[in-house]
N, C-alpha and C positions, 0 to 999 in steps of 0.2 A: 385126112389128117394133116397133110402138108399145107393145105390152104389155111387151116386154123392156126398153125404155128406162124405162118407168114403174116397173117392178120394180127396176131398177138404181138409179134415182133415189131410190126409197123406202129401199132398203138403204143407200145412201150417206147419206141424211138421218139414219137411225138411227145409223149409225157416227159421224157428226159429233156427234150428241147425246150419245152415249156418251163421246166424246173430251172434249167441253166439260164434261160432268158430272165426269169423272175429273180434269180440270184444276182445277175449282173445289174439289173435295174435297181434292186435294193441296195447293192453296194455303191452304185453311183449316187443314189439319193443320200446315203450316209456321208459319203465324201463331200458332196455338195453342201450339206448342212454344216459340216465341220469347217470347211473352207469359208463359208459365209460368216460363221461366228468369228473366225480368226480375223477376217478382213474388217468386220464391224469393230472388233476390239482394237485393231490397229488404227482405224479411222478415229475412234473416240480418243485413243491415246494421243494421236497427233494434234487433235483439237485441244485437249487438256494441256499439252506442252505449249502450244501457242498462247493459250490464255495465261499460263504461269509466266511466260516470258513477258507478255504484255503487262501483267501486274507488276513485275519487277521493274520494268522500264518506267512505268507511270509513277512508281513509288519514289523515284529519284528526284522528281520536280513537283512542287506545289502547283495546283490549278492546271493540271495537264490532262490530256485526253488522247487515247490511241484507238483507232478503228482497225478492227481485224476482220478480214473476209474469212468466213468459214463456210463449209459446205452446208447447204440448207437441209440436205438429207444424207444419211449414210445408209446404204442398202435399202433405199426407198422408204426410209422411216425418219421422222424428225427425232431430235434428242434434246435433253435439257442440260444446261450448263449452270452449275451452282458454285458461287463463290462464298465459302463459309469462313466468316471472320472469327468464329470461336475456335475452330480447329486449324486455322491458317492453311486451308487446302482448297483445291479446285476439284470438283467432281463433275464428270460428264456421264450421263445415263441415257440409255436408249428408252424411249417411251413404249416401245413394242415389247421388250423383254427386260424386266428390271434386274435380271442377273447380269446383264451386260453393263457393267459399271466400271469406270476408270477413275481413280483418285490420285491426285498429285499434291504433295506437300509444297508449301511456299517457303523456301529458305532464303536466307541472306536479305531479309527485309528489315529496315530500321524499326526499332522497338516503338518509336513514337508514331509510326504509321498505323492508322486504324483501318481495318478491313471490314466493310459492312457486309452482312450476309444478304446476298441478292441472288436472283435466279432468272434466267432467260431461256426461251425456247429458240431452237435453231432456225425456224422457218423463215426468218428474215434474211439470212445469208450474211449478215454483218452484225457485229457486236461492238460496243464501245466500252472501254475501260476508262473510268474517270477517277481522278484524284482531286477532290475539292474539299471544302471545309467539313463536310460530313464524313469524309474518309474515302477509301478506295472502294469502288463498286462497279458492277458490270450491268449494262443495260442495252436495250435495243436503241438504235439511233432515232431521234425524233424525225417525223416525216418532213421532207423538204417541201417548201412552198414555192 
């Protein structure tokens, strides 16, 4: 009888260890996912802020251009930058998860400045914000020769 209790206690001890290990692994997976989402949102937010500042600087002078270096990937994923002329806003969206979206309104821009609705993908690592006769737009720089 003593042997059976001892074996039963050892089996229960192993099962409790497996349960605790599974709980710890699951907890760290949840924490990792939430930290990744927060860091991606922060990265998208900083890119959106940079684009808004670039648009405001370009709007001050006719026929001007600003190049902005941006990360080509955030959390190993490319993202889209959209300059929306109808809403006067910049939106930066992850291509992996459409729920990860950051929007910034463009304030303090002259009413006579026209913002064209344009969109670029971040994979180039550089974007240009151009103010020309067609209005303010965002584009990828042309390839250098």
